[in-house]
N, C-alpha and C positions, 0 to 999 in steps of 0.2 A: 863595572865589577858585577860579579855573578855571587849567587847566594853561598855557593862553596867557598868562595875567596874569604868572605866577611867571616866565616865560622872558624878559619884558621888561627885566627887570634882573638877569639872568643874567651874574654876574662870571666863572664858570668852565664855559662851554659845553663840552659832550664828546658821545661817542655821534654823532658827526658823519659825514656822508657824504663829505666831501673829505678832503684828507691832513691828519693830526693834527699840531698843533703844540706846542711847548713854551711854555706861557705863564707871566709872571712873576707870583708871590703878590702880593696886594695887602694883605693883612693879617697881622699879627702871629704869631708862634709863641707867645710869651709876652705875657699880657694884664694879669698882675697883678705886684706889686713884692715885694721881700724883707718889708716890713711885713705882707703879706697871708698870711703861712704859714711853713711850717719848713723851706723851701728858701732858702739865703742867697743874695746878690746874685751870687756867683760862679758858683754851681749854674744860677740862672736865664739868666745869659748865657749859659753853655754850651749851655743847652737852645734858646735862641733860634737860637744859631749851628747846633748840630747837629741839632736835631729831638727828641733822647732824653735821657734820664736814667737811670742805673741805681743803684737804692738796694738795697744789700747788706743782708741779714737782716733785712728788713721783718718777716718771720714768725719766730718762734722754732721749734726743732726741734719741740717738742711740739705747737705750731699746726700746723704742715706734716703731722703726722701724722694730726691731727684732721680736716684738711680733705681729706687722701688718702683717709681712709675715707669722708669724704662722697661722695667722686668715685666710690669703688667702689660703694657703696650706690645712686647715682643712676644707674649705667650697668648694674646688675642688673635683671633681670625682663624682662617682655614689651614691647617699645617699638612694636611694629608699627603701631599706630594713633595714635602722638604724634609729630605734625609738627615738634615742637622738637626731636626726636632725629634726628642726621643719622648715617647710617652710610657707612662705605666703600663705593665705587662698586664694588670688587672682590671684598672679604671680607664685607662685610655687617656688621663690626664696629662698633662706636659710635664715631664720628669727633668729634661735638660734640653737646653737648646746651645749647640756648638759653635764656633766661631765668631763668636760676638763681637770680637775686636775688629773685625771685617764689615760687619752687619749695622753695628752701631757707632755712631760718631761719638757719643758720650764714653763708651766703653774703650773705644779708640785712643781717647785723649786720657783716660785713667791709665792704661797701660804704660805710656810715656810720662804720666805724672813723676815728678820726681821724687815724691814719697813712695812711689811704688818702684819706679825704674832704677834708682839708685841704690835701693836696697837688693835688688837682684843682682845688679853688676858686683856690688860688693861681696855678696856671698858665694857668687861663681866665678869672681877674680877675673873677669872679661866683659867684652861687650856681649849682649843677649839678644835673642829673638824668641817670638811667641810660638812654643810648640804646640801648645793648645790653649784655647779659651772658652769658657761656657758660662751659663748662669744655671743653677740649681734650685728647682722649686721642690720644698718637701711641706705640702699642705698639712693643715692638723687633720687628724684623724686618719688620713688616707696615705701619707707619705711613707714610702718604703726606703729602709737604709740600704748601706753597702756592706757586703761581706768583707772580712779582713783580707787584706791584699797590699801589696808593695806596688805602686804604680810604675816603678822602674821595669819591674820583671816583665810586664805587657810591653811597655814602651821598647824594651830591649828585644823581646821576642818579637812583638807584631809590627814595630815602626822602624827598628833597625837603629835605636839610639846605642851608641858604643859603650859609654859608661855612666855612671850615676851623677853627672855634673848638671843636674837641672834642679829648679827648685820651684814649689807651687806657693801660690798665694791665695788664699781663702778669705774674702772680706765680707763678712756678715752684714745682711741688710736687716736681719731681725734679731730680736736679743736671742742668745742661746743659753737656754737651760740645761740643767742636768738631765731633764726628763723630756726633751723634744727632738730626741734624735741628734744631738749633738756630736761632733766627730771625735771618735776616741784614737789616741795614738800610743803607740809603746815607745817612751822615751829610751833613746839609744839603741834601738832595733836598727837603725840606718847602717850599724857597723855589720850585720849579717845578712847576707843574701840568701834567700829561702828558694831553692830549686821546686820547681813544680813539675808534677808528670803528667804525661798525655800529649799528645799531637795536636796542633791548632787546628781546627776545622776551618774550611773555606768559608770566607765572608764572617768570620766568627763575630765582629765589631756588631752586627746587626741583632746578635740575641745577648752579647755580653754587656751591652751599654743599658741594657733592661735589667739584666740577672747574670752575673758573671759566674760561669761554672768552669771554665779552664783558664788556669793561670792563677788558682788560689790554693793557698797551703792548705794543708790537712789540718783537721783539730788536733792532732798529735802536735803538728808544729807550733800551732797557736798556743798549745797548752805550755809546751816547752818555753817559747817566747815571751810569754807572759810572767812566767815563773821566774825569768831572768832578769826581766825589764820593766814589768809593771804595766799599767795602764794609768794614762793622764787623758782629760777630757777637755775639749775647747769650750770654755763657756764666757760669756762676757755680753756687752751692751751692742747693739747695732752700730756699726761703724768700726768695731775692732777687726783686726786681721791676725790670720794665723799664717805663717811661713814655714813650710816644713819640707824636708828633703825628699827625694824622688824615692828612695828606699825604705822610708820609715813604714813600719807595718801600721795601718789605720783602718777604721771600718766605722760605720754607724749602724744604730737600731732603727726601727720602726718609729714613725711619730703617731702615737695614737692620741695625743694631746690636742685641746683646740689650737695652739700656739703654733703658727707655722715656722719653718725654718728655711730661709731662701739666702743664696749667697752670689757672688761672682768669683769665678775660679779662674785664674791665669797660670799658666805653666811656663815658666821662662828655661831656656835651655841655653847654654853657652854656644858662641859661635865656633868654637874649637872642639864641638862634640856634635856637629851636624850629622843627621841622620844618613844612614847607609842602608843596604839592603836587609830585610829582617832576618834575625838570628833564628828565629825557629817559626817561621810561615811562610807559605808559598808567595804571596805578594803582600806590599805593604798596605795598612788601612789607608782610607782616603784623606786627603790633604785637609779636610774640614775638620779632622780628629787629630791628625799629627802633620803638622805645616812642615813642609820640604824645604821652603826657601828660608835660608838661614843668614837673610840681609839683616845687619845689625839694626835694632831700633833706634831713632833719634828723636828728641824731645820736640 
């Protein structure tokens, strides 16, 4: 299938040359029902409305410590030749490590844990696979944030994800305070697809994973969305998890406090939403960023 073929039925055009617009989402946020998993009907309805769900104490304190030690192990050593390791643009410290469900046995088990996998299947209403996995490190004093963006805009434009039938799970391994760079989300913003302007540069991922400049909304867009939807922030104890829709507008600020903020981040995509050719890029991003094997996960 060619790039031209996939653009014929593009429901969410972006990286355009004209003035970006706000397009209504034409697909649901929740695809499953109460009978499909652990989330009750009220939680699913709230997720459909707000685009996110917080699960407190998904992991026990002992499990948090185990996974924290795994993050420390993965960040140690020489990573200069490993493209999966993303470093901070200014300090050179590890910012993120991708494809961790393939390189860590502990995280491979976690993505198949019923507490995680069953929620993903329920929200997406189908079998699922891992589109992306990573661990994020936001050290005290030096951690830099992520500017406002919709993940789906990038996954659609650069990975070829057809529709927003994907959900992210961010599991906190440190306490999330209002002041240490916690993730901010605009509740309900998943119902609006914000087009972005500009062509996708070749190998854009090499710079965008450090600081995203293409595929981000304008300040005017963010102001308009914030006025309509408001802003919530994910706070809570280590072990809590945030599930949020792929098209929710979100971002985080720098961490200038002494308190680090680290998490395991897993993106589940429906097997019925497998990647195609990119909708607005010459070539797809590497598989360690956007998995193209849509074999369903099993326990």
